[in-house]
C-alpha positions in Angstrom: 37.9 -64.9 -27.6 36.4 -64.4 -24.2 35.1 -61.0 -23.2 34.9 -60.0 -19.6 31.3 -59.9 -18.2 30.0 -56.5 -17.8 29.8 -55.4 -14.1 27.0 -53.4 -12.6 27.8 -49.7 -12.4 28.6 -48.4 -8.9 25.6 -46.4 -7.6 26.3 -42.7 -7.3 25.6 -41.5 -3.8 23.5 -38.3 -3.5 25.4 -35.4 -2.0 24.6 -34.9 1.6 23.2 -31.5 2.5 25.3 -29.6 4.8 24.0 -26.8 7.1 24.5 -23.4 5.5 27.1 -21.2 7.1 25.5 -18.1 5.8 23.2 -17.8 8.8 19.5 -17.0 9.1 18.1 -14.3 6.8 17.3 -11.1 8.5 13.6 -11.3 7.7 13.3 -14.8 9.1 15.2 -13.8 12.2 13.0 -10.8 12.7 9.9 -12.9 12.5 11.3 -15.4 15.1 12.3 -12.7 17.6 9.2 -10.4 17.2 7.0 -12.0 19.8 9.7 -12.7 22.5 11.1 -9.1 22.2 7.5 -7.7 22.2 6.7 -9.6 25.4 10.0 -8.6 27.0 9.9 -4.9 26.4 6.1 -4.7 26.6 6.1 -5.8 30.2 9.2 -3.7 31.1 7.8 -0.5 29.6 4.1 -0.9 30.0 3.9 -2.7 33.4 7.1 -2.2 35.3 7.5 1.5 34.3 4.0 2.7 35.4 3.6 0.3 38.4 7.0 0.3 40.1 6.7 3.7 41.7 3.2 5.2 41.4 3.0 8.9 42.1 -0.2 11.0 42.2 -0.9 13.7 39.7 -4.1 15.7 39.3 -5.9 14.0 42.2 -9.0 16.1 42.8 -9.8 17.1 46.4 -12.7 19.2 47.5 -12.0 21.6 50.4 -14.6 23.3 52.6 -15.0 24.8 56.1 -12.8 27.3 58.0 -9.7 26.8 55.9 -8.3 28.4 52.8 -8.1 26.3 49.8 -5.1 28.2 48.6 -3.2 27.4 51.8 -4.1 23.7 51.5 -3.0 23.7 47.9 0.3 25.4 48.8 1.0 22.8 51.5 0.3 19.9 49.1 2.5 21.4 46.4 5.4 21.5 48.8 5.1 17.7 49.2 4.7 17.0 45.4 4.1 19.7 42.8 1.0 19.0 40.7 0.0 15.9 42.7 -3.3 17.3 43.9 -5.9 19.6 42.4 -7.8 21.5 45.1 -11.4 22.4 44.5 -13.0 24.9 46.9 -16.7 24.3 47.7 -19.2 26.2 49.8 -20.1 23.8 52.6 -19.1 20.4 54.0 -22.2 18.6 52.6 -21.3 19.7 49.1 -17.7 18.5 49.6 -19.0 15.2 50.7 -21.3 15.0 47.7 -18.4 15.6 45.4 -16.9 12.3 46.5 -20.2 10.4 46.0 -20.7 11.9 42.5 -17.1 11.0 41.5 -16.3 14.6 40.9 -13.5 14.4 43.5 -11.5 11.5 44.9 -11.4 13.0 48.4 -12.9 15.9 50.5 -11.2 17.8 53.3 -13.6 19.6 55.7 -12.4 21.7 58.6 -14.8 22.5 61.5 -13.0 24.4 64.3 -10.1 22.2 65.4 -11.6 19.1 63.8 -10.7 18.1 60.3 -12.5 15.3 58.4 -11.1 13.6 55.4 -13.7 11.8 53.2 -12.3 9.1 51.0 -13.5 6.3 48.7 -11.8 3.0 48.7 -13.8 2.0 45.6 -11.5 4.4 43.7 -8.5 2.3 44.6 -6.9 1.3 47.9 -3.5 2.7 46.7 -5.1 6.1 46.0 -6.9 6.2 49.3 -3.6 5.5 51.2 -1.8 8.2 49.2 -4.5 10.8 50.1 -4.4 10.0 53.8 -0.6 10.1 53.8 -0.6 13.6 52.1 -3.2 15.3 54.4 -1.9 13.9 57.7 1.1 16.3 57.9 -1.1 19.2 56.8 -3.6 18.6 59.7 -0.7 18.4 62.2 0.8 21.6 60.8 -2.6 23.4 61.3 -3.0 21.9 64.7 -6.1 20.0 63.6 -7.4 16.6 64.7 -7.8 14.5 61.6 -10.7 12.0 61.2 -10.8 9.7 58.1 -14.3 8.8 56.9 -14.5 6.1 54.2 -17.6 7.1 52.3 -17.5 4.4 49.6 -15.9 1.2 50.9 -15.5 -2.0 48.9 -17.2 -5.3 49.7 -15.5 -7.5 52.3 -14.3 -9.9 49.6 -12.3 -7.2 47.8 -10.1 -5.8 50.5 -7.4 -4.6 48.1 -9.8 -3.2 45.5 -8.4 -5.1 42.5 -11.3 -7.4 41.8 -12.8 -5.2 39.1 -9.5 -5.1 37.3 -9.1 -8.9 37.1 -12.8 -9.3 36.1 -12.3 -6.8 33.3 -9.1 -8.5 32.3 -10.9 -11.8 32.0 -13.5 -10.1 29.7 -10.6 -8.7 27.6 -8.2 -11.6 27.1 -10.8 -14.2 26.4 -12.3 -12.4 23.3 -8.7 -11.8 22.0 -7.8 -15.4 22.3 -11.1 -16.6 20.8 -10.6 -14.5 17.7 -7.0 -15.5 17.3 -8.0 -19.1 17.5 -10.7 -18.5 14.9 -8.6 -16.7 12.3 -5.3 -18.6 12.8 -6.6 -22.2 12.8 -8.0 -23.9 9.7 -11.7 -24.1 10.0 -14.7 -24.5 7.6 -16.8 -21.9 9.4 -18.1 -19.0 7.4 -17.7 -15.4 8.4 -21.3 -15.3 9.6 -20.8 -18.4 11.7 -17.7 -17.0 13.3 -19.5 -13.8 14.2 -22.4 -15.8 15.7 -19.9 -17.7 17.7 -18.3 -14.5 19.0 -21.7 -13.2 20.1 -22.7 -16.5 21.8 -19.4 -16.9 23.6 -19.6 -13.2 24.7 -23.0 -13.7 26.2 -21.8 -16.8 28.1 -18.6 -15.2 29.3 -20.4 -12.1 30.6 -22.8 -14.2 32.6 -20.2 -16.7 33.8 -17.7 -14.1 34.8 -20.2 -12.1 36.9 -21.6 -15.2 38.6 -18.2 -16.6 39.5 -17.0 -13.2 40.8 -20.2 -12.7 42.8 -19.9 -16.3 44.2 -16.4 -15.4 45.5 -17.7 -12.3 47.2 -15.5 -10.0 45.2 -18.3 -7.8 43.7 -21.8 -6.7 44.8 -24.8 -8.2 43.3 -25.8 -5.7 40.6 -26.4 -7.7 37.4 -26.2 -4.6 35.1 -22.5 -5.2 35.0 -23.0 -8.2 32.8 -24.3 -5.9 30.0 -21.1 -3.9 30.1 -19.0 -7.0 30.2 -20.8 -8.2 27.1 -20.1 -4.8 25.4 -16.4 -5.0 26.3 -16.2 -8.6 25.0 -17.7 -7.7 21.7 -15.6 -4.5 21.4 -12.4 -6.4 21.7 -13.5 -9.4 19.6 -14.9 -7.5 16.7 -11.9 -5.1 16.6 -9.4 -8.0 16.5 -11.6 -9.9 13.9 -11.8 -6.8 11.7 -8.1 -6.1 11.9 -7.0 -9.6 10.8 -7.7 -9.1 7.0 -5.5 -6.0 7.1 -2.5 -7.1 9.2 -2.6 -10.9 8.5 -0.2 -13.0 10.5 0.8 -10.0 12.5 -2.5 -10.0 14.3 -1.0 -11.4 17.5 1.6 -8.7 18.1 -0.9 -6.0 17.0 -3.6 -7.2 19.4 -1.1 -7.8 22.2 0.1 -4.2 21.9 -3.4 -2.7 21.7 -5.3 -4.7 24.3 -2.7 -6.0 26.7 0.3 -3.6 26.8 -1.7 -0.3 26.3 -5.2 -1.2 27.5 -4.4 -2.7 30.9 -2.0 -0.2 32.4 -4.3 2.7 31.4 -7.4 1.1 32.9 -6.9 2.3 36.4 -7.8 -1.1 37.8 -4.5 -2.3 39.3 -3.1 1.2 39.9 -5.5 4.2 39.7 -5.0 6.2 36.5 -4.3 9.3 38.6 -1.0 7.6 39.7 0.4 6.3 36.5 2.5 8.3 33.9 0.7 10.9 31.9 0.7 8.9 28.7 -1.5 6.2 30.2 -3.6 8.8 31.9 -4.5 10.3 28.5 -5.4 6.8 27.2 -7.8 6.0 30.1 -10.9 7.7 28.6 -10.3 6.1 25.2 -9.4 2.4 25.8 -12.2 -0.1 26.4 -10.9 -1.7 29.7 -10.7 1.6 31.5 -14.2 2.5 30.5 -15.5 -1.0 31.6 -13.9 -0.6 35.0 -15.4 2.9 35.4 -18.8 1.6 34.4 -18.6 -1.3 36.9 -17.3 1.0 39.6 -20.2 3.3 39.1 -22.7 0.4 39.0 -21.4 -1.3 42.1 -20.5 1.6 44.4 -21.6 5.0 43.1 -25.3 4.4 42.2 -24.7 4.5 38.5 -23.2 8.0 38.2 -21.0 9.0 35.2 -22.3 6.2 32.9 -22.6 8.2 29.7 -18.9 8.2 28.6 -18.2 4.5 29.3 -21.3 3.5 27.4 -20.5 5.6 24.4 -16.9 4.5 24.2 -17.7 0.8 24.4 -20.3 1.2 21.7 -17.8 3.2 19.6 -15.3 0.3 19.7 -18.0 -2.1 18.6 -18.8 0.2 15.7 -15.1 0.4 14.7 -14.9 -3.4 14.7 -18.1 -3.7 12.6 -16.8 -1.1 10.2 -13.5 -3.0 9.7 -15.3 -6.2 9.1 -17.6 -4.5 6.5 -14.7 -2.9 4.7 -12.7 -6.1 4.5 -15.8 -8.0 3.2 -16.4 -5.4 0.5 -12.7 -5.4 -0.6 -12.7 -9.2 -0.8 -15.9 -9.3 -2.9 -14.4 -6.7 -5.2 -11.3 -8.8 -5.7 -13.3 -11.9 -6.4 -15.6 -10.2 -9.0 -14.6 -11.1 -12.6 -13.5 -8.2 -14.9 -16.0 -7.4 -17.7 -15.0 -5.8 -21.0 -15.8 -2.2 -21.3 -18.9 -1.5 -23.5 -18.1 1.1 -26.2 -20.3 4.2 -26.4 -22.5 4.5 -29.5 -20.6 6.2 -32.3 -17.3 5.8 -30.7 -14.4 5.2 -33.1 -12.5 3.1 -30.6 -13.9 -0.3 -30.3 -13.0 -3.0 -27.9 -11.5 -6.3 -29.0 -14.8 -8.2 -28.5 -16.8 -5.5 -30.3 -14.4 -5.5 -33.2 -14.3 -9.2 -33.6 -18.1 -9.3 -33.6 -18.3 -7.4 -36.9 -15.3 -9.2 -38.5 -16.3 -11.8 -41.2 -15.5 -15.3 -40.3 -13.5 -17.5 -42.6 -15.7 -20.5 -41.9 -18.8 -18.8 -43.3 -20.4 -18.3 -39.9 -20.3 -22.0 -39.0 -18.8 -21.5 -35.7 -19.9 -24.7 -33.9 -19.7 -27.0 -36.9 -17.4 -29.9 -36.3 -14.5 -30.2 -38.7 -14.3 -33.4 -40.6 -11.1 -35.0 -41.9 -10.5 -34.6 -45.6 -11.5 -37.4 -47.9 -8.8 -39.9 -48.7 -7.2 -39.5 -52.1 -7.7 -42.4 -54.5 -4.8 -44.8 -54.7 -2.8 -44.2 -57.8 -1.9 -47.1 -59.9 1.5 -48.2 -59.0 1.9 -45.6 -56.2 3.7 -48.2 -54.1 4.9 -51.5 -55.0 4.3 -54.2 -52.5 5.1 -57.8 -53.0 4.6 -60.7 -50.8 6.8 -63.6 -51.0 7.3 -66.7 -49.0 10.6 -67.0 -47.4 11.3 -69.5 -44.7 7.7 -69.9 -43.7 7.3 -66.1 -43.1 5.6 -63.4 -45.1 7.8 -60.4 -46.0 6.8 -57.2 -47.6 9.1 -55.4 -50.1 9.1 -51.9 -51.3 11.2 -51.8 -54.5 13.2 -54.7 -53.3 13.9 -53.5 -49.7 12.1 -55.0 -46.7 10.0 -52.7 -44.6 8.9 -53.4 -41.0 5.9 -51.0 -41.4 4.8 -52.1 -44.9 1.7 -53.7 -43.4 0.5 -50.3 -42.2 0.1 -48.9 -45.8 -3.1 -48.9 -47.6 -3.8 -52.1 -49.6 -2.6 -51.7 -53.2 -3.9 -53.1 -56.5 -2.7 -56.7 -56.9 0.2 -57.0 -59.3 0.4 -59.3 -62.2 2.2 -62.6 -61.5 5.5 -63.0 -63.3 7.9 -65.8 -63.5 10.9 -65.8 -61.3 14.2 -64.8 -62.9 16.5 -67.5 -64.0 19.0 -68.4 -61.3 16.9 -66.6 -58.5 13.9 -68.4 -57.2 12.4 -65.4 -55.4 12.9 -62.5 -57.8 10.6 -61.8 -60.7 12.0 -61.9 -64.2 12.2 -58.5 -65.9 12.2 -58.8 -69.7 15.0 -56.9 -71.3 15.8 -56.0 -74.9 14.5 -53.6 -77.4 11.2 -55.5 -77.9 10.4 -55.8 -74.2 7.2 -54.0 -73.1 7.7 -50.9 -71.0 6.4 -50.6 -67.5 3.7 -48.0 -67.4 4.6 -47.0 -63.9 7.0 -44.0 -63.4 10.6 -44.7 -62.8 10.8 -43.0 -59.5 8.2 -45.2 -57.9 
């Protein structure tokens, strides 16, 4: 009878994965859209909102001469309420000094039918134009001839007055990007090596930034500004580096919000802080970029006046960054420290597990490290197993009570048995005597 040849089974195809119709999880979608939405609304709310229509508020103007400060203030309030803060002074020279000392952004001096308006373009070209536009109708209303004197002009290479802002922005974005690259990319550098790199790059950036800007003719040649550029670089870098252990992968949106969307509009570099919304005006004395621009403006154009606050604020930001780094290092060390068992007090009734086991008697008699030896083999009992070896077909076979065993050779060698004659009629089976006079086998029957 012929049987059909077995055929190979048909291979089972793995099920193809289909795209899930459930959609993207909400957490994953939020992580994807976080940075795009932050950039969108950050520029709309923090750049377009304060810069699209700058309006003055709290601009200080010193008034001296044959004119009443109250009348000048009332005329200015008619144009825009709260836009100017009029400061009466004793004489024209004092009003002029108010501008040079940065105590006022402009000075209005009346001498007979002549009126002189002292301005400082170094405070911002937009602010200077706003002051001139506000005092021109007042001078015409008082039948005065207005002369505009620019006490503190900018260098010829900075006609708009924005060079300090872009230089400060370069000293703010570069440390932020440096730290993000250090903490987000895999590297073998230690924490100390990263801090050394931050200091070294900060020194190079402060020198290179000043030299390039001076070579372009955008700033005067006072080299003291490099020190404040270095302070600002380290303030931003150390703060971002210290925040990373606490915010983790959200360091980019946190740093963008802090040093790009809040720091830059409140700096007073692109638009004077006296012309942005009040919220950014409040942040100006606190954020590092605004204090850096104030320090550079004082160094370049105002003979180093009002340098105390910028210096203290920049150093405070550096201290905040150093404190964050120190706290994160201590917390990491505490997490990596192994936990030790509590040591019981003398005479305490509650003992720890280790202390209690130390006084418990051991079952091995104290031989803790003695290697255990296998038990000695038991002597082979006589007739424990019955192995026979016969010759069948040229092969050796082992039998256990007549049944062949494939693993009989693995047993311990037994005592050789006595040869017996094969039974009659069977050439390979031993003859067992029968009858009442036959000798009994001393081995038990169950073996």
